[in-house]
C-alpha positions as CSV (number, residue, x, y, z in Angstrom):
1,M,-0.1,0.3,-0.1
2,E,1.2,3.4,-0.8
3,E,-0.2,6.5,0.8
4,Y,-0.2,10.6,-0.3
5,V,-0.5,12.8,2.7
6,Y,-1.3,16.5,2.5
7,S,-2.5,19.3,4.4
8,N,-4.7,21.8,2.8
9,V,-6.3,25.0,3.3
10,G,-10.2,25.3,1.6
11,S,-12.8,27.9,1.2
12,Y,-16.4,27.6,1.5
13,D,-18.6,30.5,-0.2
14,K,-22.4,30.0,-0.9
15,E,-23.8,33.4,-2.1
16,G,-26.4,35.1,-0.4
17,L,-30.3,35.6,-1.4
18,T,-30.9,38.1,-4.0
19,L,-34.0,40.0,-4.3
20,R,-35.2,41.8,-7.2
21,G,-31.3,41.9,-8.5
22,F,-30.2,42.9,-5.4
23,E,-27.8,40.9,-3.0
24,V,-29.8,40.7,0.2
25,P,-26.9,41.4,3.4
26,F,-26.2,38.7,5.6
27,T,-27.7,36.0,3.9
28,G,-24.5,34.5,2.1
29,R,-22.6,31.3,3.8
30,N,-18.6,30.9,4.1
31,F,-15.9,29.3,6.2
32,L,-12.3,28.7,5.6
33,V,-10.6,25.6,7.1
34,T,-7.5,23.6,7.4
35,Y,-7.1,20.1,7.6
36,D,-4.6,16.9,6.9
37,G,-5.8,14.2,5.2
38,T,-4.8,10.9,3.2
39,V,-5.1,9.4,0.2
40,S,-4.1,5.6,0.0
41,A,-3.7,3.1,-3.1
42,G,-3.0,-0.6,-3.2
43,V,-4.2,-4.2,-4.4
44,R,-8.0,-4.3,-3.3
45,D,-9.0,-7.8,-3.5
46,V,-5.7,-9.9,-2.5
47,T,-7.3,-13.3,-2.7
48,R,-7.5,-12.5,-6.6
49,I,-3.6,-12.9,-6.7
50,V,-2.4,-16.1,-8.5
51,V,0.7,-17.8,-8.5
52,D,2.0,-19.8,-11.3
53,I,4.7,-22.0,-11.6
54,D,6.8,-23.1,-14.7
55,D,9.2,-25.8,-14.0
56,L,10.3,-25.8,-17.9
57,S,11.1,-22.3,-18.0
58,R,12.0,-21.9,-14.2
59,T,10.0,-19.2,-13.6
60,I,7.6,-18.0,-11.2
61,T,4.4,-15.6,-12.4
62,V,2.8,-13.7,-9.5
63,R,-0.7,-12.8,-11.3
64,V,-2.1,-9.5,-9.4
65,P,-5.4,-7.1,-10.0
66,K,-3.9,-4.0,-11.0
67,V,-3.8,-1.2,-7.6
68,E,-6.6,1.4,-7.0
69,V,-7.4,3.7,-5.0
70,L,-8.2,2.4,-1.8
71,S,-9.5,5.3,0.5
72,S,-9.7,9.1,0.8
73,T,-10.1,10.6,4.0
74,I,-9.6,14.0,5.7
75,D,-8.6,13.6,9.5
76,S,-11.9,15.2,11.3
77,S,-9.6,16.1,14.3
78,S,-7.2,17.9,12.2
79,V,-10.1,20.2,10.9
80,T,-9.7,24.0,12.1
81,V,-12.2,26.2,11.2
82,H,-10.3,29.9,10.4
83,D,-13.2,32.1,9.5
84,Q,-16.8,31.2,9.6
85,S,-20.4,33.5,8.6
86,M,-22.2,34.8,11.7
87,N,-25.2,35.4,9.5
88,P,-28.3,35.0,11.8
89,L,-30.6,34.7,9.1
90,N,-28.6,32.0,6.8
91,Q,-26.0,30.1,8.8
92,V,-23.5,27.4,7.8
93,R,-25.4,24.2,8.3
94,V,-23.9,20.5,8.9
95,D,-24.8,19.7,5.3
96,D,-22.4,22.5,3.8
97,V,-19.6,21.0,5.9
98,T,-20.1,17.3,4.9
99,R,-20.6,18.2,1.2
100,F,-17.7,20.5,1.3
101,I,-15.6,17.7,3.0
102,S,-16.5,14.9,0.6
103,E,-16.0,17.3,-2.3
104,Q,-12.7,18.1,-0.8
105,E,-11.7,14.5,-0.5
106,R,-12.4,13.9,-4.0
107,L,-10.1,16.5,-5.3
108,A,-7.6,15.1,-3.1
109,Q,-8.1,11.7,-4.5
110,E,-7.8,13.0,-8.0
111,K,-4.4,14.9,-7.0
112,A,-3.0,11.9,-5.4
113,V,-3.5,10.0,-8.7
114,E,-1.9,13.0,-11.1
115,R,0.9,13.3,-8.9
116,G,1.7,9.3,-9.4
117,L,-0.1,7.7,-6.7
118,L,-0.9,4.6,-8.5
119,D,2.6,4.2,-10.4
120,R,4.4,4.3,-6.8
121,A,2.1,2.0,-5.4
122,S,2.0,-0.5,-8.3
123,A,6.2,-0.3,-8.3
124,R,5.8,-1.1,-4.4
125,V,3.2,-4.2,-4.7
126,E,5.5,-5.4,-7.4
127,E,8.8,-5.3,-5.2
128,L,7.1,-6.6,-2.4
129,L,5.2,-9.6,-4.4
130,A,8.6,-10.2,-6.2
131,S,10.6,-10.1,-2.9
132,H,8.1,-12.3,-1.1
133,A,8.4,-14.9,-4.1
134,R,12.0,-15.0,-4.1
135,A,12.4,-15.8,-0.3
136,V,9.4,-18.2,-0.2
137,A,11.7,-20.1,-3.0
138,A,14.7,-19.7,-1.3
139,G,16.4,-23.2,-0.3
140,T,13.7,-25.0,-2.2
141,S,13.4,-26.7,-5.6
142,L,12.2,-23.3,-6.9
143,D,15.6,-21.5,-5.4
144,G,17.1,-19.7,-8.1
145,Y,13.4,-19.5,-10.6
146,D,13.0,-16.3,-12.3
147,V,10.2,-14.3,-10.5
148,R,7.4,-12.1,-12.8
149,V,5.0,-9.7,-11.9
150,R,2.1,-9.6,-14.1
151,W,-1.1,-7.2,-14.0
152,T,-4.4,-8.3,-14.5
153,S,-7.5,-6.5,-15.1
């Protein structure tokens, strides 16, 4: 498993009410927060990993499902509100915050993938599986076999 760890500042702004083309004062909602989060990637279902041994070619082939994003979460204990509108007519609601956090997790996931999270996770999984297969084969009749990792869909 590979992780992308981040800290971010996010702002939420919802325009206020408009009446006959004029904004009604104190009806907008906004807040500014800082938070930490993590996006993790790896193999979701390890039971789908298959090992084939070919004695003729002296190879061990490990077939593994492609890595994918496993989770994207913002640590709720890290969320700090720095500025929040205090409008008596249109207060910040829980669903505003919930939607905001959900959207920030989705954006962080996209950013992590763009910055190579899946590539790093794939390389790490390949390295670990090949190393593990060689370690298991050591001292057995499979010692010295070529180990290959192949990705399945």
